[in-house]
C-alpha positions in Angstrom: 143.9 58.7 39.4 147.0 60.8 39.9 150.7 60.1 40.4 153.4 62.1 42.1 156.5 62.3 39.9 159.9 63.2 41.4 161.4 65.6 38.8 164.7 67.5 39.1 164.0 71.2 39.7 165.6 72.3 36.4 163.2 70.0 34.4 160.2 70.8 36.6 160.7 74.5 35.8 161.0 73.7 32.1 157.7 71.8 32.3 155.9 74.6 34.1 157.4 77.2 31.7 156.1 75.3 28.7 159.5 74.6 27.1 159.5 70.9 28.0 156.4 69.1 26.8 157.7 65.5 27.1 158.8 64.0 30.4 161.2 61.1 29.8 161.0 57.9 31.9 162.8 54.6 32.0 159.7 52.9 33.4 156.1 54.0 33.7 153.0 53.4 35.8 151.3 50.0 35.7 147.8 51.4 36.2 146.1 52.6 33.1 143.7 55.2 34.6 146.4 57.9 35.4 145.3 61.3 34.0 147.2 63.8 36.2 150.7 64.2 37.5 151.6 66.1 40.6 155.1 67.6 40.2 157.5 67.0 43.2 160.6 69.1 42.6 163.4 67.1 44.1 166.3 68.4 46.2 167.2 71.2 46.9 163.6 72.4 46.5 161.9 69.2 47.9 158.4 70.6 47.5 155.2 69.9 45.4 155.2 72.8 43.0 152.6 72.1 40.3 150.8 69.6 38.2 150.0 68.6 34.6 147.6 66.4 32.7 148.8 63.5 30.6 148.0 63.9 26.9 149.5 60.5 25.9 152.4 58.2 26.7 154.9 57.2 24.0 156.7 53.8 24.4 159.2 53.3 21.7 162.8 52.2 20.8 165.3 54.7 22.1 166.3 56.1 18.7 162.7 56.6 17.7 161.8 58.2 21.0 164.6 60.7 20.5 163.3 61.5 17.0 159.8 62.0 18.2 160.6 64.1 21.3 164.0 65.9 20.7 162.4 69.3 20.0 160.5 69.3 23.3 162.0 66.9 25.8 164.2 69.6 27.5 167.5 67.6 27.4 170.6 67.4 25.4 171.3 64.3 23.2 174.2 63.3 25.5 172.0 63.3 28.6 169.3 61.4 26.7 171.8 58.7 25.7 173.2 58.4 29.2 169.8 58.3 30.8 168.6 55.5 28.5 171.9 53.6 28.4 171.5 49.9 28.0 167.8 50.3 27.4 166.1 49.2 24.2 162.9 51.2 24.8 161.8 54.1 26.9 158.8 56.3 27.7 157.9 59.9 27.1 154.8 61.4 28.8 153.3 64.1 26.6 152.3 67.0 28.8 149.3 69.3 28.6 147.6 71.8 30.8 150.3 72.6 33.3 149.6 74.5 36.5 152.1 76.1 38.8 150.9 76.2 42.4 150.9 79.6 44.1 152.0 77.9 47.3 154.6 75.1 47.3 153.8 72.1 49.6 155.6 69.7 51.8 154.7 66.4 50.2 154.1 64.6 53.5 151.9 67.3 55.0 149.9 67.6 51.8 149.5 64.0 50.7 150.7 61.9 53.6 153.5 60.2 51.6 157.2 60.4 51.4 159.0 61.7 48.3 159.0 58.9 45.7 162.2 57.7 44.1 160.4 57.8 40.8 156.7 58.0 41.2 153.9 57.0 43.6 150.1 56.7 43.1 147.5 59.0 44.7 143.9 58.2 44.9 141.6 61.0 43.7 
């Protein structure tokens, strides 16, 4: 099964360029059989631009999550702290096998769904 993740364009680019190998999340999917992520670059791009496979998902206390991902999470410590403010734990999706699409897609035309606030499931 796949999910579509809404990701800010700056971070979507870092993922597809290989400099961001952990995608940080406050919450994560409830289904266990997710193996691929479709990247929806949010505004101003507002297109599906690529995909990646999930290597693993870390779930840890915020300080430990920073220690484990700081080299490859693509964000500054101040952003990380603000993002996870008032949270005891967070998630980091370890990224592998990225693929940038040659053509960027309108999410509704391609998948029949509206852009998710965070993520949405897609059947294979």
